[in-house]
N, C-alpha and C positions, 0 to 999 in steps of 0.2 A: 363580445367578439364580433368584429366586423363581418367575418365570413360565416359565422355559425349562430350568432345570437346578437344581443344588443351591446353596444360598446360606448365607452366614454372617451378614453384616451388611447391612441395607437402609439406604441413605443416600438420603434424599429432599431434594433441594436445588432449591427452586422447582419448575420443570417437569422437572428432571433426576433420574434415579435411577441409583444404582450398587449392584449386588448383589455383595458380596464373599463368596466361597465358602470353605468349609473341609471338611474331610476325613474321614477314615475312622474307622470304629469298628465294633463289633459283637459277635456271638456266635460262638464258636469251634466249628465242627462238625468240622473236620479239622485236626489239628495233628501235626507230626512229634514224635517222641519218640525218645530214644536211651537206651542203657544204658551205664554205665561201671562198671568194677570198683572196688569199695570195699575197705576193709580186711576181711580175713577171707574174701575171695572173694565177698562179697555184691554185688548190683547195685542201682543206684538210677536211676530214670528221670530224664532231663534235663527241665528245665522245659518245659511246653507252650509253643508259639509265642505263644498268646494271653497267657499269664502273663508272658512276657518282654516283650511289647509293653505290657501293662498297667503293669509296673514302670517302663518307660522313660517312659511318659506321665505317671505319677504324679510322677516326678522333676521334670517341668516346673513343677509347682505349688509346688515347695518351694525353688527356687533361681533365681538370675538367669539371663537368657538374652536373646539377640537373635533376631529372626525376619524372614523375607522370604517373603511369600506372593504367588504369581503366578497370575493367572487371565486369561482373554481381555480382561476389562474394565480391567485395570490391575495395579498392584503395591502391596502393603500391607506396610510395613516398620516395625519398632519395637524397643524394648528394654523389658524388664520387670524390676523389682526388687520382690519381695514386701513389702519394707519400705515401699512407698508411693511409689516413683519410677517413672515410665514415660513413654515418648514414642512417638508414632506419626506416620507420614507416609503418605498415600494419594496415589498418582499414578494418576488415573483418566481414563477416556474415557466421556463421557456420550452420550446420544442425539444423533445428528447429527455425531458425531466430535469434539465439543468436549473438549479436554484441560483438566484442572484438577488442583489439588493441595489437600489438606486436611492441616494439621499440628496436632498437639496435644501439650502437655506437662502432666503432672500431678505436682506435688510436694506430697504430703500434701493439704492443703485448697486449695492454690494451683493454678489452672488457667489455661493460656495457649492461645490459638487463633489460627491464621493460615490464610488461604485465598486462592486465586487465582480463585475463582468470581466472575464479574462481578456485583457487587452495589452499588447506590448506597449510599454512606456507609461502605464498607469499603475500606481501603487494602491492596492485595495485598502491599505491602512491609513492613507492620507486624504485630507481634504484638498481641493484645488480651488483657488480663487479664479473666477473666470471673468473675462471681459465680454459683457453682454453684446456689444456691437460686433463681435466676431462670430456670433452664433446666428446662422441664417435660417435654420430649420427649428420648428417649435415642438417637434414630437416629444423630446425629453425635457427641454427647458420649459416647455409649457406646463409641465407637471409642477415645476418649482414655483412659477410665477402666477399660476392661475388664481384669479381673484374669487372664483366660484368653482373650486375643484371638484365638487360633486354635481355640478351643473344643476343646482337646486332651483335656479330661477326659470328653468324650462320645464319643471315638473308639471305644474298645474295645467299647462296648455294641452297635455295629452291624457288627462283623466277623462274617461268616458262616463263612468258612473261613480258616485261617492255617497257613502252613508256614514253618518256619525253614530256608531252603535253604542258609544259610551263617551263621557266627557273627554277622555284621553285617547280615544281610538276612532280612526277613520279607515274604512275599508272600501274597496271598490275594484274597478277594472281600468286597465290602461292600454292605450293603443301603441303597438310596437311597429306599425307598418310605415311610418313616415321616414324611417332611416335616420341618418345623422347621428349625433352624439347620444341621443336618447331612444334610438330605435334599432331596427334590424335593416341592414343594407343588402343582405343576400336575398335575391329574389326567389331562389330555390327554397330557402328556409321559410320565407313568407308563404310560399305556395304550400309547403308541407304542413305548416301550422294551420292554414285555412282560416276559418273564422276565429279560431283561438288567438290569432295574432292581434286581433282587435279587442281582446278581452283578457289580457294577462292580469291575474289577481295581484293586488297590492294591499299592504296594511301600513298605515302611518300611525305612530304613537306620539302624543303631544304631552307637554308638561306646561300647563297654562298657555302662554302665547308661543312657546317654543316647539319646534319639531325635534324630537329626541331620538327617533329611530324610524327606519323605513325598510320595508321588505317588498321586493317585486319578484315575481316568479315567471320565468319563461316556460310555458307548458311543454310537456314531452311531445316529440314528433319523430316519426320514423323509428329508428333505433337509438335516437338521442334521448337521454333521460331528462326529466325536469331539471331546470337550473335556477338557482336562487341568487339574488343579490341582496345584501343587507348593508345598511349604512347606519352607524350610531353617531349621534352628535352630543357632545359634552361641553361643559364649562361655558355655557352661554353668558356673555357679558363679563366673564372673569378675566383678569390679566393673563396675557399670553406671554410665556417666557420663551423668547427666541433670541439666541445670542450667537455671535460668531464663534467658530471653533477656536480652540487654544492656538496661539500663534505658532507653537512648536509643531502643530499637526497640520499646518497649512503650507502648501507650495503654490507657486505661480503656475497656472495651467500651461502645460506644454502642448505641442501640436497634436499629440495623440488624444488629448481630452477634447480638443475642438473637432478632431476627426470623428470621434465617437458621437459628440453632440450634433454634428452636422451630417451624420451618416444616414 
């Protein structure tokens, strides 16, 4: 949440706003290291926890995977293929408790959009094929075409401490104070958190070279309870099935769709 916690994507839909948050990264002040006997009796240090995490995060940018990100405002799910195929679905809750969905498919230069947001001229049961050149704002379309939708490549830059407590587990602290997509932009929230803003706890779970789950926690402050973000990554390197909607379910996007996407 840009105004109350850390955010990833700002979606502005008419008078509604959804802030989708993402996770952890940073600089490694504390890492565990180990020594193992090599040939000839020499020892070699095990990779530092930050380096292990960095390798797992880098892997996300080079292969297919699915993801599910959960925050208090909703759930953000999708599939990514670096070859140019991706899909996303947002199940969100806007101000006032209104539930809505946003769905998108990108197949190369072909974009499809669907939403349940109550808007005159938009059928919630239909997909709309959109002309990308007519979309001037990226708040919503950015969710559909993001090559790194969980902003994973920015994670490691914000890790303050990291410890590999088990072969599949890295824990540590994360700095929320730099703002932007991976931090808190609200100065009042930063002030309320105090030193806790620079030590938000995180846990990353690995499976060999892959990052499979991440949890980062914004500590409680004032009357605001602790908030958690979780991201699960699945299907590393497996074929991603992303297809265009059935032709009978697709309409050419009218002005109302572009008005929403450019709102």
